[in-house]
C-alpha positions in Angstrom: -16.3 24.2 -170.8 -17.2 26.2 -168.1 -15.4 26.1 -164.2 -16.5 27.4 -161.8 -14.1 29.7 -159.9 -13.4 30.1 -156.3 -11.1 32.8 -155.1 -9.5 32.0 -152.0 -9.8 34.2 -149.0 -5.9 35.2 -149.4 -6.7 36.0 -152.6 -9.1 38.0 -152.0 -7.3 40.5 -149.7 -4.0 40.0 -152.4 -6.4 41.9 -154.8 -8.5 44.1 -152.6 -4.6 45.2 -151.6 -3.4 45.6 -154.9 -6.6 47.4 -155.6 -6.1 50.1 -152.8 -2.8 50.8 -153.7 -3.5 51.4 -157.3 -6.6 53.4 -156.2 -4.5 56.0 -154.0 -2.1 56.6 -156.8 -4.6 56.8 -159.3 -8.2 56.1 -159.2 -9.4 55.6 -162.7 -6.8 53.1 -163.3 -8.2 50.8 -159.8 -11.2 50.3 -161.5 -10.0 49.2 -165.0 -8.1 46.9 -163.0 -10.8 45.7 -160.5 -13.0 45.1 -163.4 -10.9 43.0 -165.7 -9.3 41.3 -163.4 -12.7 40.2 -162.1 -13.8 40.1 -165.3 -10.8 37.2 -166.4 -11.8 35.2 -163.2 -15.6 34.8 -163.8 -15.2 34.2 -168.0 -13.4 30.5 -167.2 
């Protein structure tokens, strides 16, 4: 079964804010985190 995921504006803003926070502290971890969350969101 395939699902379509729609990320709300609020959720996208939250993701971006979390990414920036992580990126300021550990850029490599931020990339890994972002790629991981995007993979999870769009592979339902």
